[in-house]
C-alpha positions, 0 to 999 in steps of 0.5 A: 500500500502507498500513501501519496500526494499526487504522484509523490509516494510518502510511504509504501509497505505491504498491507500485512506490515500496516496496522489499521486503527479506527479506520486509518492505516498506520505505516511502519516508521521505516516505510515513511519518507521522513524528509517529507514530514515536518513535526508540527506543534499541534497538541493532541492526546487521545484518551486511549492511545496517548500523546500524538505527534502531528506532522506537516506533509511537504510535497513540492512546496505544497504544505499540508498542515497536520495531515500525518500523525503518530504516537511515539509512546502510546499507552501500554494498554493501547497495545492490548486494544490494537493487538501490537506495538504501533509506536511511531507508526504513521497515519495520514489524512485528507489530501494524503491518499492511501491506495493499494 
């Protein structure tokens, strides 16, 4: 699967390496082109996953604020709910499309 903006691939991994949480596909950190992500100061804490790190996706000068996020240190109880460790896995939103 791929996370793309236009023709630019931001992340790519086999579906079996991704984790689906609440309808969003989370990509393993090693599959993400970190050069296209910039940490965002936007704060958010999920009541069951923990503190979130948002990212601005920057593709060819198009800056998409808070369109990617991860959980660097999820709550330990979240692992039980999800079924595996998803620390630093990255999910995408809106203009970043996840496709086969």
